[in-house]
C-alpha positions, 0 to 999 in steps of 0.5 A: 485886298481891302486892309480891314479884310486883310487884318481879319484874315491874318488874325484868323490864320494866326489863331489857327496856327497858335491854337489847337483845333479839336472840333469834331466837325473841322479839319484842315483842307489841303492847299490844292482843295483851298486853291480850287475853292478860290479858282476861276470856277467861281466865275461860272453859272452852271444851273442844271446837271452835266449835259443839261445846263441852263447856261451856255459855256459849261463844257468844262463845268460838266467835266469837273462835276462828272469827275467829282461825281465819279470819284465820289461814287468810287469812294463809297461803292455806289452807282450815283452821286450828286455833289451840288448840295451846298451843305449836309443840311441842304443835302438832307433837305433835298432828300426830304423834297424828293421823297416826302410831303409836308406832314409825313413822319420822319424818324431820327435821332433825338438832338439831345442824344447826339442827332442833328438839327436837320434830322427832325429838330423842331427849330429846323424845317425838318421838324417844322414841316414834318412830323418828327419822331425821335429815338435815343440811347439806352442806359449804356449810351448806345443806340437803342435799336429795340426802341427804334424798331418799336417806334418805326413799327408803330408809326410807319415813318416815310423815312428813317434817318440813321446817323448823328452829329455826336455819336462815337460808336459804330452805327449798325446799318444793317439793323436799320435796314432790317427795321426800315424793311419791317416798317416799310420805310425808306432808309437815309444814312447821314454819314457827315461825320463818318464819311472820311473814316468810311473812305479810309476803311475804318468805319463801316460803309452804309451801302448796300444797306441804305437807300440814300446816303448824305454827307458833308465833305469838310469833316473827316473827308478834309474837303471844302465845306459842302455836301453830297447825296449818294444812291444806287437805285436808278428810280431815284435819280431824277427825283434827287437831282430835281430836288437839289435843282430847282427843288432847294437850290439855284446855281451850283458852286462850281468852285466848291465842286472842283475842290470836292473833286480834289478831296475825293481824289485825295481820299482815294489815295493809299495814304488816306487810309493811314490817316483815317486809321490814325484819327481813330487810334488817336481818339481812343488814346485820348479817351483811355487817358481820360477814363484812367483819370476818372473822367466820364465819357458818353457811350464809354468810348469811341469807334471814330474820330470823336467823343464827348466828356460828360461834365455832369459831376464836375464843377464846370458846365460845358460852356464854362469848360469850352471857354476855359480851354479856349483861353488855354489855346484848345478849341473844342465845343460845348455839347449836350449829353444824354439826359442833360439837365442843363439847357443848350446854352450851358450844356453838361458836356464838351465834344472832342475830335481828333481829325484836324490835329492828326492832319497836322501830323501829331502822333499817338503820344502827343494826343495822350499828353494833350488828354492829360493836359485837358484832364488837369485843367478840368481837375485843377 
């Protein structure tokens, strides 16, 4: 290996070892997942889908992709899975390509309230090519389902997106289904943050309520960086598969698909359910410590692996406090809060997640102590 590359790699290994990783969208993949991510599967082009490849020599590519898709479908209780998307954003883009035309109306959560860039933000293709309507949170920091219904009934969006990148409470998939039916809309549930918790049985499954489900594979699922699309309706199969390739991507990353198969296999094991339960338990324990110390938490708690500290009345901006914590060996990310008066460079919050350090084996008391330590830094 080039000496400069080796040095940078060693530096990152050291950083991960000596610091605490509390970014909610990060985790530690198993040795098997990492080995497959760098395996000889990376050498093969396999454009197309199993049984219909554009290159010869793909028999084992078919085998591994069929296995990965089967594991994914079993994990989430659905009929079909496409495991080729390179990311969660690519998975969402493929859904847009399959079911929408430029200019169609899409209804998703406002980015400043916890939504994702690919749910209709004006800086993303989803907001530039489509008419994006937005819903948000109520005064209690919970999804305002009545607002969602009113907007949906008035605008009749082609697609409603349920899901978030920073929402700590349970999402009521059934309510979204009822709203989508009333408005005549398709329902996409983006479970990128919650998929590992759903697989572990500690967060509600969007099936059978969703028309289509998208997810990443590297957050609470502890897999390689990538995405997937899940569905039940056979009429969607060709549309979705063609929207992934050739619609929005070229050749699939077969080494990553192999690693996805491994991460799905790991999530199907009984011990993964214990892991998922601990992730939520640890997040709630941290929230309890913060609230007992007078630290405000967006949505007043958590039902998942993450939560956001509202710094609106504190002396630090989100950027400042995230930087301070990094100096102390704790990695978090700055994040906007509902009604944020600061810009996206500064923000008024930091988001915290417990998935990665739970993977490292820490217990509830350790997380409580960590929350107290962060509180002490905040309150000086």
